[in-house]
C-alpha positions as CSV (number, residue, x, y, z in Angstrom):
1,S,71.1,108.5,93.5
2,L,69.3,107.2,96.5
3,G,72.4,105.2,97.6
4,F,74.5,108.3,97.3
5,L,72.1,110.4,99.3
6,L,71.7,107.8,102.0
7,L,75.5,107.6,102.4
8,A,76.5,111.2,102.0
9,V,73.6,112.9,103.7
10,D,72.2,110.4,106.2
11,G,75.4,108.4,106.9
12,D,73.3,105.3,106.4
13,V,75.8,102.8,105.0
14,Q,73.5,99.8,105.2
15,G,70.6,101.7,103.5
16,A,73.0,103.0,100.8
17,A,74.4,99.5,100.2
18,A,70.9,98.1,99.8
19,A,69.9,101.0,97.4
20,S,73.0,100.6,95.4
21,R,72.7,96.9,95.0
22,R,69.1,97.3,94.0
23,A,70.0,99.8,91.3
24,V,72.5,97.3,89.9
25,E,69.9,94.5,90.0
26,L,67.3,96.7,88.2
27,N,69.6,98.1,85.5
28,P,73.0,96.4,85.3
29,G,73.5,97.7,81.8
30,S,73.3,101.3,82.9
31,Y,76.4,103.4,82.6
32,D,75.2,105.7,85.4
33,V,74.4,102.8,87.7
34,Q,77.8,101.2,87.3
35,Y,79.6,104.5,87.6
36,G,77.8,105.4,90.8
37,Y,78.2,101.9,92.2
38,A,81.9,102.0,91.6
39,I,82.2,105.2,93.6
40,F,80.1,103.8,96.4
41,A,82.0,100.5,96.6
42,S,85.3,102.4,96.5
43,S,84.3,104.7,99.4
44,L,83.7,101.6,101.5
45,G,87.1,100.0,100.6
46,R,85.5,97.3,98.5
47,H,88.2,97.8,95.9
48,E,87.6,94.8,93.6
49,V,83.9,95.5,93.5
50,A,84.6,99.1,92.7
51,I,87.1,98.2,89.9
52,A,84.6,95.8,88.4
53,A,81.8,98.3,88.3
54,A,84.1,101.1,87.0
55,A,85.4,98.7,84.3
56,K,81.8,97.8,83.4
57,A,81.0,101.6,83.0
58,V,84.0,101.9,80.7
59,D,82.7,98.9,78.7
60,L,79.3,100.5,78.5
61,D,80.6,103.9,77.3
62,P,84.3,103.6,76.3
63,I,84.5,107.1,74.9
64,A,83.3,108.7,78.2
65,P,86.4,110.3,79.8
66,G,84.6,110.3,83.2
67,A,84.4,106.5,83.1
68,H,88.1,106.2,82.7
69,I,88.7,108.8,85.5
70,N,86.4,106.8,87.7
71,L,88.2,103.6,86.9
72,S,91.5,105.3,87.6
73,G,90.2,106.4,91.0
74,A,89.1,102.9,91.8
75,L,92.4,101.5,90.8
76,W,94.2,104.2,92.8
77,S,92.2,103.4,95.9
78,A,93.3,99.7,95.5
79,R,96.9,100.9,95.3
80,R,97.2,99.7,91.7
81,F,99.0,102.9,90.6
82,E,100.4,101.9,87.3
83,E,96.9,100.7,86.1
84,A,95.4,103.9,87.5
85,E,98.0,105.9,85.5
86,A,97.0,104.0,82.3
87,A,93.2,104.7,82.9
88,A,93.9,108.4,83.5
89,R,96.0,108.6,80.4
90,R,93.0,107.1,78.4
91,A,90.7,109.8,79.9
92,I,93.1,112.6,78.9
93,A,93.5,111.1,75.4
94,L,89.7,111.3,75.0
95,A,89.3,114.8,76.5
96,P,92.6,116.6,77.4
97,Q,90.8,119.6,79.0
98,R,88.3,117.6,81.0
99,P,88.3,118.6,84.7
100,S,90.0,116.2,87.1
101,G,91.8,114.2,84.4
102,H,95.2,115.7,85.0
103,F,94.8,115.6,88.8
104,T,93.9,111.9,88.5
105,L,97.0,111.2,86.4
106,G,99.1,113.4,88.7
107,A,97.9,111.4,91.8
108,A,98.9,108.1,90.2
109,L,102.3,109.4,89.2
110,F,102.8,110.9,92.7
111,M,102.2,107.6,94.3
112,Q,104.8,106.0,92.0
113,Q,107.3,108.6,93.3
114,R,107.5,110.3,89.9
115,Y,107.2,113.7,91.4
116,D,108.3,115.9,88.4
117,E,105.8,114.2,86.2
118,A,103.1,114.5,88.8
119,L,103.8,118.2,89.2
120,A,103.6,118.7,85.5
121,E,100.1,117.0,85.4
122,F,98.9,118.9,88.5
123,E,99.9,122.2,86.8
124,K,97.6,121.3,83.8
125,E,94.6,120.6,86.0
126,S,91.7,123.1,85.5
127,V,90.1,122.5,88.8
128,E,91.8,125.0,91.1
129,W,91.6,123.2,94.4
130,Q,92.9,120.0,92.8
131,R,95.8,121.8,91.1
132,M,96.7,123.5,94.3
133,T,96.4,120.4,96.4
134,G,98.6,118.4,94.0
135,R,101.2,121.1,93.9
136,A,101.4,121.3,97.7
137,L,101.7,117.6,98.0
138,V,104.6,117.4,95.6
139,F,106.3,120.4,97.3
140,G,105.8,118.7,100.7
141,R,107.2,115.4,99.5
142,T,110.2,116.9,97.6
143,G,111.7,118.9,100.4
144,Q,110.1,122.2,99.7
145,P,107.9,122.7,102.8
146,D,107.9,126.5,102.4
147,L,106.3,126.2,99.0
148,A,103.8,123.6,100.3
149,R,102.8,125.9,103.2
150,K,102.5,128.9,100.8
151,E,100.2,126.8,98.6
152,L,98.2,125.7,101.7
153,A,97.8,129.3,102.9
154,A,96.6,130.3,99.4
155,M,94.1,127.5,99.5
156,R,92.8,128.5,102.9
157,A,92.4,132.1,101.7
158,R,90.6,130.9,98.6
159,F,88.4,128.0,99.8
160,A,88.1,128.6,103.6
161,E,86.9,125.3,105.2
162,A,85.5,123.9,101.9
163,A,88.8,122.0,101.3
164,S,89.4,120.7,104.9
165,Y,90.2,117.2,103.7
166,Q,92.8,118.5,101.4
167,Y,94.3,120.6,104.1
168,A,94.6,117.5,106.2
169,E,96.4,115.7,103.4
170,I,98.9,118.5,102.9
171,N,99.6,118.8,106.6
172,A,100.1,115.1,106.9
173,Q,102.5,115.2,104.0
174,L,104.4,118.0,105.8
175,G,104.5,115.9,109.0
176,D,102.3,118.3,110.8
177,L,100.1,115.5,112.2
178,D,98.4,117.4,114.9
179,E,97.3,120.0,112.4
180,A,96.2,117.3,110.0
């Protein structure tokens, strides 16, 4: 928790790294520590470290769908999309209605250029901003810019500036780089 706060609130990457490493030293057998360390390492582009920590979290609690989603995200960040797909499918098998599972699977499918399958997964996502983001990305990639822009406008109306990163993703997908 300290590592996350140091990174997200203070922007103290070195302090966050030290706190995160210390947590792993103190309790390497903790699901929560490995889960959090995977997120931290992934955010810094330390993909293999992130994947190892996420895999350890899965080993520590193999029936926790969040562990599989976290592993999928770490694999996705490392551009290992087929493996990310498999991890996301394991999460959905454990808890089909868990938030973020279908978005995570959709993202892996999207990066494999399996757009119809990705859209089907995004449509199942219960987290509204994730569902809308996924839909807009698919529409933008598949030659439906009007639908992507409609989805983007609906997101702006619904979420204001809370989804700015997602707006940038969608605009980039549409080729609107200045707006992104």
